[in-house]
C-alpha positions as CSV (number, residue, x, y, z in Angstrom):
1,X,9.9,-13.4,-20.8
2,X,13.0,-12.9,-18.7
3,X,13.0,-12.3,-15.6
4,X,17.0,-11.5,-15.6
5,X,15.5,-8.2,-16.7
6,X,14.1,-7.0,-13.9
7,X,16.9,-8.4,-11.7
8,X,19.1,-6.4,-13.8
9,X,17.1,-2.9,-13.0
10,X,17.0,-3.8,-9.6
11,X,20.4,-4.7,-9.1
12,X,21.6,-1.5,-11.1
13,X,19.3,0.6,-8.3
14,X,21.8,0.0,-5.9
15,X,25.0,0.3,-8.5
16,X,23.8,3.1,-10.3
17,X,22.9,6.3,-9.4
18,X,22.1,8.5,-12.5
19,X,20.1,4.9,-13.5
20,X,18.2,5.1,-9.7
21,X,17.7,9.5,-10.8
22,X,16.7,8.5,-14.3
23,X,13.3,6.5,-12.5
24,X,12.7,8.7,-10.3
25,X,12.5,11.5,-13.1
26,X,11.0,9.1,-16.1
27,X,10.6,5.9,-14.7
28,X,9.2,4.1,-17.9
29,X,11.5,6.1,-20.3
30,X,14.2,4.8,-18.2
31,X,12.8,1.7,-18.0
32,X,12.2,0.6,-21.9
33,X,15.7,1.8,-22.1
34,X,16.6,-0.8,-19.9
35,X,19.1,-3.5,-21.3
36,X,18.8,-6.2,-21.3
37,X,15.0,-5.2,-22.5
38,X,12.0,-6.0,-20.4
39,X,9.0,-7.8,-21.7
40,X,5.4,-5.5,-21.6
41,X,4.4,-7.5,-19.2
42,X,7.6,-6.8,-16.5
43,X,7.4,-3.1,-17.9
44,X,3.6,-2.9,-16.4
45,X,4.6,-4.8,-13.6
46,X,6.9,-2.1,-12.4
47,X,5.5,0.4,-13.0
48,X,2.8,-0.5,-11.0
49,X,5.1,-1.3,-8.4
50,X,3.2,-4.8,-8.4
51,X,6.4,-6.4,-6.7
52,X,3.8,-9.1,-5.6
53,X,3.3,-10.3,-9.4
54,X,6.7,-9.9,-10.3
55,X,8.1,-12.0,-6.9
56,X,5.0,-14.7,-8.8
57,X,6.4,-14.8,-11.7
58,X,10.3,-15.9,-10.1
59,X,11.5,-12.3,-9.8
60,X,14.9,-12.1,-6.6
61,X,12.6,-11.0,-3.7
62,X,15.5,-9.4,-2.5
63,X,16.6,-7.3,-5.3
64,X,13.2,-6.2,-5.7
65,X,13.3,-5.0,-2.2
66,X,16.0,-2.5,-3.5
67,X,12.6,-0.6,-5.0
68,X,11.2,0.0,-1.6
69,X,14.6,0.7,0.1
70,X,14.9,3.6,-2.7
71,X,11.5,4.6,-3.1
72,X,11.3,4.2,-6.2
73,X,8.1,3.6,-8.6
74,X,5.4,4.5,-6.2
75,X,6.9,1.8,-3.0
76,X,8.6,2.3,0.2
77,X,9.2,-0.6,2.1
78,X,6.2,-0.8,4.1
79,X,4.1,-1.0,0.4
80,X,6.6,-3.6,-1.0
81,X,6.3,-5.8,2.2
82,X,2.4,-5.7,2.2
83,X,2.4,-6.4,-1.7
84,X,4.9,-9.1,-1.1
85,X,2.8,-10.9,1.3
86,X,-0.6,-9.8,-0.3
87,X,0.5,-12.1,-3.5
88,X,1.2,-15.0,-1.4
89,X,-1.6,-14.9,0.4
């Protein structure tokens, strides 16, 4: 597993409006096309909006936060915060 790929996806969310749009319209397709490639575990966690799991795996929390900020993958800021806190309880 390469958490760099997860961090890169989150970075691209901020920098690439086209990628953000693709994540809204066809999230699995956009994530499968992302490079570097995501592992199946990373892909499943992203599609589920499971930022707590990704954080515990070592993904960067600041970058994961961007998913909630842009309301992607079923997240918003309150949901993002709740899932991160729950992962560390």
